[in-house]
C-alpha positions in Angstrom: -3.2 -48.8 -9.6 -1.0 -46.4 -7.1 -2.3 -43.3 -9.0 -5.6 -43.9 -8.6 -4.7 -44.9 -4.8 -3.4 -41.3 -3.5 -4.9 -38.4 -3.5 -3.6 -35.2 -3.5 -4.9 -32.0 -1.4 -2.8 -29.8 -3.7 -5.0 -30.5 -6.5 -7.3 -28.4 -5.0 -4.9 -25.5 -5.1 -5.6 -24.7 -8.4 -8.6 -22.6 -9.7 -8.1 -21.1 -6.3 -9.9 -18.0 -7.3 -13.2 -19.4 -7.1 -15.6 -17.7 -3.8 -17.9 -18.8 -1.9 -20.9 -17.9 -3.2 -23.6 -15.5 -1.0 -27.1 -15.5 -0.2 -28.2 -12.3 -1.1 -31.6 -12.9 -1.3 -32.4 -10.4 1.2 -29.5 -7.7 0.1 -30.5 -4.4 0.0 -29.7 -3.6 -4.0 -28.4 -0.5 -4.0 -27.3 0.9 -7.6 -23.3 1.0 -6.8 -20.4 -0.8 -7.5 -20.4 -2.9 -4.5 -23.8 -3.9 -4.8 -23.5 -5.0 -8.7 -20.0 -7.0 -7.7 -21.6 -8.7 -4.9 -24.9 -9.5 -7.1 -23.1 -11.0 -9.8 -21.6 -13.6 -7.0 -24.9 -14.3 -5.8 -25.5 -18.2 -6.9 -29.5 -17.6 -6.3 -29.8 -14.9 -9.5 -29.8 -16.4 -12.6 -26.8 -16.3 -14.9 -28.3 -13.9 -17.1 -28.9 -11.6 -14.8 -25.7 -11.8 -12.9 -23.7 -11.1 -16.4 -25.7 -7.7 -16.9 -24.8 -6.6 -13.1 -21.4 -7.4 -14.2 -21.3 -5.3 -17.1 -23.1 -2.6 -14.8 -20.1 -2.6 -13.0 -17.7 -2.6 -15.9 -19.5 0.6 -16.8 -18.3 2.3 -13.5 -14.7 0.7 -13.1 -13.5 1.2 -16.3 -14.2 5.7 -16.0 -11.4 4.9 -13.1 -8.1 6.0 -13.0 -5.3 3.7 -13.4 -4.8 2.6 -10.0 -4.8 -0.2 -7.4 -8.6 0.4 -6.8 -9.3 0.0 -10.6 -6.8 -3.1 -10.9 -9.0 -4.4 -7.6 -12.1 -4.2 -9.0 -11.3 -6.0 -12.6 -10.0 -8.6 -10.3 -13.5 -9.4 -9.1 -14.7 -8.6 -12.7 -12.2 -11.9 -13.9 -13.7 -14.0 -10.8 -17.4 -13.0 -11.4 -16.9 -14.6 -14.9 -14.9 -17.3 -13.9 -17.8 -18.5 -11.4 -20.5 -18.4 -13.8 -18.2 -20.5 -16.1 -17.4 -17.8 -18.5 -13.3 -18.3 -19.2 -12.7 -16.3 -22.0 -14.3 -12.7 -20.3 -12.1 -14.2 -17.3 -9.5 -14.6 -19.5 -9.7 -11.0 -21.0 -9.8 -9.2 -18.0 -7.3 -10.9 -16.3 -5.0 -9.7 -19.0 -6.5 -6.2 -18.9 -5.0 -6.2 -15.4 -1.8 -7.3 -16.4 -1.8 -4.7 -18.9 -2.5 -2.0 -16.3 -0.3 -3.4 -13.7 2.5 -3.5 -15.9 1.8 0.3 -17.3 1.6 1.1 -13.1 4.9 -1.1 -12.6 2.2 -2.7 -10.0 4.4 -6.3 -9.2 1.8 -7.2 -6.9 -1.1 -6.9 -9.0 0.7 -8.4 -11.8 2.1 -11.2 -9.9 -1.2 -11.9 -8.5 -2.7 -11.7 -12.5 -0.3 -14.5 -13.7 -1.7 -16.8 -11.2 -5.4 -16.0 -12.6 -3.6 -16.7 -15.8 -2.8 -20.1 -14.6 -6.0 -20.5 -13.6 -7.4 -20.0 -16.7 -5.0 -22.2 -19.0 -5.7 -25.0 -16.3 -9.4 -24.6 -17.6 -8.3 -25.1 -21.5 -5.8 -28.0 -20.2 -2.9 -26.0 -21.2 -0.3 -27.2 -19.4 2.8 -25.4 -20.6 0.9 -22.0 -20.2 0.4 -23.3 -16.5 3.3 -23.5 -15.8 4.7 -20.6 -17.8 2.1 -17.7 -16.1 3.0 -19.7 -12.7 6.9 -19.8 -12.8 6.2 -16.2 -13.5 4.2 -15.1 -11.1 7.0 -17.5 -8.5 9.9 -14.8 -9.9 8.0 -12.0 -9.0 7.0 -13.1 -5.6 10.8 -14.0 -5.0 11.3 -10.4 -5.8 8.9 -9.0 -3.5 10.1 -11.6 -1.0 6.4 -12.4 -0.5 6.6 -16.0 1.4 3.5 -17.0 1.7 2.3 -16.4 -2.0 5.6 -17.5 -3.4 5.0 -21.2 -1.2 1.6 -21.1 -2.8 3.5 -20.6 -6.5 5.9 -23.2 -5.3 3.1 -26.2 -4.8 1.3 -25.1 -7.8 4.6 -26.3 -9.5 5.5 -29.3 -7.4 1.8 -30.5 -8.7 2.9 -29.9 -11.8 5.9 -31.6 -11.7 4.3 -34.9 -10.0 1.5 -34.6 -12.6 4.3 -35.2 -15.7 6.6 -37.6 -13.6 9.1 -35.4 -12.4 10.2 -36.9 -9.5 13.2 -35.4 -8.7 12.1 -31.9 -9.7 8.9 -32.0 -7.7 11.2 -33.6 -4.9 13.5 -30.1 -5.1 10.6 -28.0 -4.8 8.5 -29.3 -2.3 12.2 -29.2 -0.2 12.3 -25.7 -0.8 8.8 -25.3 0.3 9.9 -26.2 3.7 13.1 -24.4 3.9 10.9 -21.6 3.1 8.3 -22.4 6.1 11.7 -22.5 8.4 11.0 -18.9 8.5 7.1 -18.2 8.8 4.3 -20.7 9.7 1.3 -22.1 7.3 -0.1 -25.2 8.2 -1.9 -26.1 5.2 1.3 -25.7 2.8 3.8 -27.6 5.5 1.3 -30.2 5.3 0.9 -30.1 1.2 4.5 -30.1 1.1 5.2 -33.0 3.8 2.3 -34.9 2.0 3.8 -34.6 -1.1 7.2 -35.4 -0.4 5.8 -39.0 0.6 3.8 -39.5 -2.7 7.6 -38.8 -4.6 9.5 -41.0 -2.5 6.8 -43.8 -2.6 6.7 -43.5 -6.6 10.9 -43.4 -6.2 10.0 -46.8 -4.4 12.0 -45.1 -1.4 9.3 -46.3 1.1 11.4 -45.5 4.5 11.2 -41.9 3.5 7.6 -41.9 2.2 6.8 -43.5 5.3 8.6 -40.8 6.9 7.2 -37.6 5.2 3.7 -38.9 5.5 4.2 -39.4 9.2 5.1 -35.8 9.4 2.3 -34.7 7.3 -0.1 -36.7 10.2 2.1 -34.7 12.7 0.4 -31.7 11.4 -2.6 -32.2 10.2 -3.1 -33.6 13.9 -2.3 -29.8 15.3 -5.4 -28.0 17.0 -5.3 -25.4 14.3 -5.7 -27.8 11.2 -8.6 -27.0 9.0 -10.9 -30.1 10.2 -13.6 -30.2 7.3 -10.1 -30.5 5.1 -9.3 -33.6 6.7 -5.6 -33.9 6.4 -5.1 -37.0 8.5 -7.2 -38.8 6.3 -5.8 -37.8 3.2 -2.6 -38.7 4.0 -3.4 -42.0 5.9 -5.0 -43.2 2.8 -1.9 -42.5 1.0 0.4 -44.4 3.5 -1.9 -46.9 2.7 -1.4 -46.3 -1.2 2.1 -46.5 -0.2 1.8 -49.9 1.2 -0.4 -51.3 -1.3 2.5 -50.2 -4.1 4.9 -52.5 -1.8 2.4 -55.4 -1.8 2.5 -55.3 2.0 -1.5 -55.4 2.0 -2.6 -56.4 5.3 -0.5 -52.7 7.0 -2.5 -51.2 3.9 -5.6 -52.6 5.1 -5.0 -51.1 8.3 -4.4 -47.7 7.0 -7.4 -47.8 5.1 -9.6 -48.5 7.6 -8.5 -46.2 10.0 -9.0 -43.4 7.4 -12.9 -44.7 7.0 -13.4 -44.1 11.1 -12.6 -40.3 11.1 -15.1 -38.5 12.0 -17.5 -36.5 9.3 -15.4 -37.7 6.6 -18.4 -38.8 4.4 -20.4 -35.9 4.9 -17.1 -33.5 4.5 -15.1 -35.3 1.9 -17.6 -37.7 0.4 -14.5 -37.9 -2.4 -12.0 -39.3 -0.1 -14.3 -41.7 2.2 -15.5 -43.2 -1.6 -11.6 -44.2 -2.1 -10.6 -44.8 0.9 -13.5 -47.2 1.0 -12.6 -49.3 -2.5 -8.8 -49.2 -1.6 -9.8 -50.8 1.6 -12.2 -53.4 -0.8 -8.9 -53.5 -3.0 -6.8 -54.6 0.0 -9.3 -57.2 0.7 -9.4 -58.7 -2.7 -5.7 -59.1 -2.2 -5.9 -60.5 0.8 -8.9 -62.6 -0.3 -11.1 -61.4 2.0 -14.1 -61.5 0.3 -16.9 -61.2 2.9 -17.5 -57.5 2.2 -17.2 -58.0 -1.0 -18.4 -56.6 -4.0 -20.4 -54.5 -1.9 -17.7 -52.4 -0.7 -16.7 -51.7 -4.5 -20.3 -50.8 -5.6 -20.9 -48.6 -2.6 -17.8 -46.8 -3.6 -18.9 -46.3 -7.1 -22.1 -44.9 -6.4 -20.1 -42.3 -4.6 -17.9 -41.3 -7.2 -20.6 -41.8 -10.0 -23.0 -39.0 -8.0 -20.0 -37.0 -7.5 -18.9 -37.5 -11.3 -15.4 -38.2 -10.4 -14.1 -39.9 -13.6 -11.0 -41.3 -12.6 -12.2 -42.5 -9.3 -15.2 -44.2 -11.7 -12.6 -46.2 -14.0 -10.7 -47.4 -10.9 -13.8 -48.5 -8.9 -14.7 -50.8 -12.6 -11.2 -51.8 -13.2 -11.0 -53.3 -9.5 -14.7 -54.8 -9.7 -13.4 -56.5 -13.3 -10.5 -58.0 -10.9 -13.0 -59.0 -8.7 -15.1 -61.0 -11.2 -12.0 -62.5 -12.6 -11.1 -63.8 -9.1 -14.4 -65.1 -8.7 -14.6 -66.6 -12.8 -17.2 -64.6 -14.2 -14.9 -63.4 -16.9 -17.6 -62.2 -19.1 -18.7 -59.6 -16.5 -14.9 -59.2 -16.0 -14.4 -57.8 -18.9 -17.5 -56.3 -19.6 -15.9 -54.4 -16.5 -12.9 -53.7 -17.7 -14.5 -52.8 -21.4 -16.7 -49.9 -19.4 -13.2 -48.5 -17.8 -11.6 -48.5 -21.3 -14.2 -46.9 -23.1 -15.0 -44.2 -20.1 -10.6 -43.4 -20.0 -10.4 -43.3 -23.3 -13.5 -40.8 -23.6 -12.2 -38.8 -21.3 -8.7 -39.0 -22.0 -7.5 -40.7 -19.1 -4.1 -42.0 -20.4 -2.9 -43.3 -17.6 -6.0 -44.9 -16.1 -6.3 -46.1 -20.0 -2.7 -47.8 -19.3 -4.2 -49.8 -16.3 -7.3 -50.7 -17.6 -5.5 -52.3 -20.9 -3.0 -54.1 -18.9 -6.1 -55.9 -16.8 -8.0 -56.5 -20.1 -5.1 -58.6 -21.4 -5.3 -60.5 -18.3 -8.8 -61.4 -18.4 -9.4 -61.4 -22.1 -6.6 -63.9 -23.3 -8.2 -63.9 -27.1 -7.3 -60.1 -28.1 -4.4 -60.0 -25.3 -1.9 -59.3 -27.5 -3.9 -56.8 -29.0 -4.5 -55.0 -25.5 -0.8 -55.6 -25.0 0.5 -54.2 -28.2 -2.0 -50.9 -28.0 -0.7 -51.1 -23.9 3.0 -50.7 -25.1 2.3 -47.8 -27.9 0.5 -45.8 -25.3 2.9 -45.9 -22.9 5.8 -45.4 -25.2 3.5 -41.9 -26.4 3.0 -40.9 -22.8 6.8 -41.5 -22.0 7.6 -39.1 -24.9 4.8 -36.8 -24.1 5.7 -36.6 -20.5 10.0 -36.3 -21.6 8.5 -33.5 -23.8 6.5 -31.9 -21.3 9.5 -32.0 -18.7 11.7 -30.3 -21.4 9.0 -27.7 -21.9 9.1 -27.0 -18.3 12.7 -26.8 -18.2 12.7 -24.5 -21.5 10.1 -22.0 -19.9 12.4 -21.5 -16.8 15.4 -21.4 -19.0 13.2 -18.3 -21.7 11.8 -16.7 -18.6 15.2 -16.8 -16.6 16.7 -15.4 -20.0 14.1 -12.8 -20.3 14.8 -11.8 -17.3 18.7 -11.3 -17.3 18.0 -9.3 -20.5 15.6 -7.0 -18.6 18.1 -6.4 -16.3 20.7 -6.0 -18.9 18.7 -3.6 -20.7 18.4 -1.6 -17.5 21.9 -1.5 -17.3 22.1 -0.1 -20.6 20.0 2.3 -19.9 21.5 3.3 -16.9 25.0 3.3 -18.7 23.0 5.3 -21.3 22.1 7.7 -18.7 25.3 8.3 -17.5 26.9 8.7 -20.5 24.0 11.6 -21.9 24.5 12.9 -18.0 28.2 13.0 -18.7 27.7 14.5 -22.2 25.9 17.2 -20.5 27.9 17.9 -17.7 30.9 18.0 -19.7 28.9 20.5 -22.5 28.0 22.8 -19.4 31.7 22.7 -18.0 32.7 23.2 -21.7 30.1 26.4 -21.9 30.7 27.5 -18.2 34.7 27.5 -19.4 34.0 29.4 -22.4 31.6 31.9 -21.0 34.7 32.7 -18.2 36.8 32.9 -21.4 34.6 35.3 -22.9 34.5 37.1 -19.7 38.5 36.9 -19.6 38.4 38.3 -22.9 36.2 41.3 -21.8 37.6 41.9 -18.8 41.5 42.6 -20.8 39.7 44.5 -23.4 38.5 47.0 -20.6 42.2 46.6 -18.8 43.7 47.4 -22.3 41.0 50.3 -23.5 41.6 51.6 -20.1 45.6 51.1 -20.2 45.3 52.8 -23.9 42.8 55.6 -22.3 46.0 56.4 -19.5 48.3 56.8 -22.1 46.3 58.9 -24.2 45.3 61.3 -20.9 49.1 61.0 -20.0 50.1 62.2 -23.9 47.8 65.0 -23.5 49.3 65.6 -19.8 52.4 65.7 -21.5 51.2 67.7 -24.7 49.7 70.1 -21.8 53.3 70.4 -20.2 54.8 71.2 -23.6 52.6 73.6 -24.1 53.3 75.3 -21.1 56.9 74.7 -21.2 56.4 77.0 -24.7 54.1 79.2 -22.8 56.9 80.3 -20.1 59.4 80.2 -22.5 57.7 82.6 -24.9 56.6 84.7 -21.8 60.5 85.0 -20.7 61.2 86.2 -24.9 58.4 88.7 -24.8 59.7 89.8 -21.1 63.2 90.1 -22.2 61.7 91.8 -25.9 59.2 93.8 -23.3 63.0 94.6 -21.3 65.2 95.3 -23.4 63.4 96.5 -26.6 60.1 98.5 -25.9 60.8 99.8 -22.1 64.2 101.2 -23.9 63.4 102.6 -25.8 60.4 104.1 -24.2 62.8 105.3 -21.4 64.9 107.0 -24.1 61.7 108.6 -26.3 60.3 109.7 -22.5 63.9 111.4 -22.0 64.2 113.2 -25.5 60.4 114.3 -25.3 61.0 115.7 -21.7 64.2 117.6 -23.0 62.9 119.2 -26.6 59.4 120.0 -23.9 61.6 123.4 -23.3 62.0 124.0 -26.7 60.1 126.1 -29.4 62.5 126.2 -32.3 61.7 124.3 -35.7 64.3 121.8 -34.8 62.8 120.8 -31.8 59.3 120.2 -34.1 60.9 118.0 -36.0 62.6 115.8 -33.3 59.2 115.4 -32.0 57.7 113.9 -34.9 60.6 111.4 -35.1 59.8 110.7 -31.9 56.3 110.2 -32.5 56.8 107.9 -35.3 59.0 106.4 -32.7 56.1 105.5 -30.5 53.8 104.4 -33.2 56.8 101.9 -34.1 56.6 101.1 -30.2 53.1 100.8 -30.4 53.4 98.1 -33.6 55.5 96.0 -31.5 53.1 96.1 -28.8 50.6 95.1 -31.1 52.6 91.6 -32.0 53.7 90.9 -28.4 49.8 90.9 -27.8 49.1 88.6 -30.6 51.6 86.3 -29.6 50.3 86.4 -26.4 46.8 85.6 -27.7 47.9 82.9 -29.9 49.5 81.2 -26.7 46.7 81.1 -25.0 44.6 79.7 -28.1 47.3 76.9 -28.5 46.8 76.1 -24.9 43.1 75.5 -24.8 43.5 73.5 -28.3 45.8 70.6 -27.4 42.7 68.5 -28.3 42.1 69.8 -31.6 46.2 69.3 -32.1 45.5 65.3 -31.3 42.7 65.4 -33.6 44.6 67.5 -36.7 47.7 65.1 -35.6 45.4 62.0 -36.6 43.7 63.3 -39.6 46.9 64.3 -41.0 48.0 60.6 -40.4 45.1 58.9 -41.9 45.4 61.0 -45.2 48.5 58.7 -45.3 46.7 55.2 -44.7 43.0 56.4 -46.0 42.5 56.2 -50.0 39.8 58.7 -49.7 39.9 62.6 -49.5 39.6 63.7 -45.7 37.7 67.2 -44.9 38.2 68.1 -40.9 36.3 70.9 -40.2 36.1 72.4 -36.0 33.9 74.9 -34.4 36.5 77.5 -32.9 33.9 78.5 -30.5 34.1 75.5 -28.9 35.5 75.8 -25.3 37.2 72.7 -24.8 38.9 73.3 -21.6 35.2 73.0 -20.0 34.9 69.5 -22.2 36.2 66.9 -19.3 39.0 64.7 -20.2 37.8 61.4 -20.5 34.8 62.6 -22.7 37.6 64.2 -24.9 39.6 60.7 -24.9 36.0 58.6 -25.7 35.7 61.2 -28.7 39.4 60.9 -29.6 38.9 56.6 -29.4 35.9 56.9 -31.3 36.9 58.9 -34.0 39.7 56.0 -34.6 37.2 53.0 -34.4 35.4 55.3 -37.2 38.5 55.4 -39.4 39.3 52.0 -38.8 36.3 50.9 -40.0 36.0 52.8 -42.8 39.4 52.0 -43.9 38.5 48.4 -43.7 34.6 48.4 -45.3 33.3 51.1 -46.4 35.7 51.5 -49.6 35.2 55.6 -49.7 36.4 58.5 -51.8 35.4 61.1 -49.7 35.4 61.3 -45.8 34.1 64.2 -43.9 35.1 64.8 -40.1 33.2 67.9 -38.2 33.0 68.9 -34.6 30.0 71.3 -34.2 27.9 73.2 -30.6 24.5 72.8 -30.7 22.1 73.5 -27.5 24.9 73.4 -25.5 26.3 69.9 -26.8 29.2 69.3 -28.9 28.3 66.7 -31.8 30.8 65.2 -34.2 30.0 63.6 -37.3 32.0 61.5 -39.3 30.5 60.6 -42.8 31.4 58.6 -45.7 30.4 57.9 -49.5 31.4 54.4 -49.1 29.2 51.3 -49.6 27.4 51.4 -46.6 25.8 48.1 -44.5 22.4 47.0 -43.4 22.3 48.5 -39.6 19.9 45.3 -38.3 22.6 42.7 -39.5 26.0 44.8 -38.0 24.6 46.7 -34.8 25.8 44.0 -32.9 29.0 44.2 -34.5 31.8 45.0 -31.6 33.0 48.2 -33.1 29.2 49.7 -33.1 28.8 48.4 -29.8 32.4 50.1 -28.5 31.3 53.4 -30.2 27.8 53.1 -28.7 29.7 52.2 -24.9 32.2 55.1 -24.9 29.4 57.5 -26.0 27.0 56.5 -23.6 29.7 56.5 -20.4 30.1 60.6 -21.3 26.7 61.1 -21.2 26.2 61.1 -24.9 24.3 59.7 -27.8 25.0 58.1 -30.6 23.0 57.5 -34.8 23.7 55.9 -37.4 22.5 56.6 -40.9 23.1 54.1 -43.3 22.2 51.9 -46.4 23.7 50.3 -48.6 25.3 52.0 -51.8 24.5 55.2 -50.0 27.5 55.4 -47.6 27.4 55.8 -43.5 27.4 58.7 -41.2 27.7 58.2 -37.8 26.3 61.1 -35.1 27.4 61.3 -31.7 26.3 63.9 -29.7 28.2 65.4 -26.4 27.1 67.2 -23.2 28.8 70.8 -22.9 29.6 70.5 -19.2 32.2 69.7 -16.8 30.2 68.0 -14.6 29.8 65.3 -17.0 32.4 62.6 -15.8 
């Protein structure tokens, strides 16, 4: 009986997406999204027409970008479908919001969509899904620290827990609601939490605690900011009376029910509460044997409930009437009313109501009492099992949801770890790359330094050779001076003196002596010519020290290279005007060319030619070796070095080659002392 005496205002919190419909009869019907949505919510418009407006609105919304506006509009579409009883489309567009919110990581709208899905599963009576989506919403609201919506989802959870007789779970949830309400004010939730705790403690037969929380709920209900139309006070006073009835204190129960019925405008605003309180009052009178207003009060309450279609209330009323007629001795009437209640409860699958009616039937129908009792225990056992399973489902849903959340956290951590590892690998790769680049630069720098050192050595060698040539030249000059002084000049002096003596003589002997002295002069002329030739050779040696180096190099290569080497140098080249840096570069290029020939060419003949054309020095190194594909080897370090050297001296380099046809290297260098 107690389940029918107690009322939850909180039962009204589900299906919260139902809006108050507007009277849009005077609405200016503009062809726009907002007008379609508003017209779809107008109760004065036919259902099919409202569907048409919803479809027109959808045609506009579907073209919108996935943002909060689009998701908000889809919520409105889902709401409109709910209001016309199209729950499948309500579910469809709520799921669309879930999908869009997940894509955009919109936690606020995702949580709201979960509450809509909870509403849907209430309509199809799938309690586990109701609990599942409500719990998902609860988790998100906790994450968002949205205390208003969090306490609302906790209230929904507490009602479900009480419905399936999880009284301890319900108590825990309601206490958490009150703890959160200490940080912000919400009169509705505060009232519901205290009222629910009063109901729970009454079920646990903790009557002192039940009375305490009912009184707290009444205190909240009597605050000035409490909504008067909800009649929170009447609801809780009725529940308080129900607690006294459960405790079989019918006198106190009657007082509370009477107080509830005296509340102003209760029948007008809340006829369901009025009918319940009236039925409870009549039942308290029955238990107190105060039958003056009976059965009229029962029938009055039954009429109200029948008009409102409150099935559990109708069943309770008929059961109470059955008890009344049993007391009055009208067994047939009592059995008839109990049977009516049983049929109605069975038809509507009100199993708790079936139990109370079976209990009444076993009392008034002695003939079938055993059968009723058997059925009673059978249904009671099945209900206990079902409720245990449901409580286990609730626990499993919370566990699986929490586990999923934990797995998601772990996945996020794993992704972070992978990102960190990837970044570390990338940074290591960059570090290694930078080190290798730096090492390459260092190698290049060392190579440049080595080349510079080699150039300095070559230059020193050339200076040394020039010094030796100069030393030789000075020695040769000294020798020639000695030759002139000791030889030619002495002879010339002697000849001049003798010829001077003979000038005064005209005889035959003097003539013969003069002929002998003329021959002596011829001999001196030849000696002077030889000295002149030696001087000219010395000058050539001074300017041809580079040529000497090239000759020495080619001679050294003849002992290394298997090919026959031919060297041709144009004698007209004025090597004295060629800068030393340019001559060093030509010498190094020649070295590199022979190094490549020795390594790769497999040549039988090699020719090296130095020529002069149009103010340029032309050097050509040609072999009849295997040749190569220039496009594949053009980036070789040797070729790059040769090109770099000739370019540094203001010259050019050409390569003529192909496989099997030998290789020709052509270099041209300006014949100008201005080139550095």
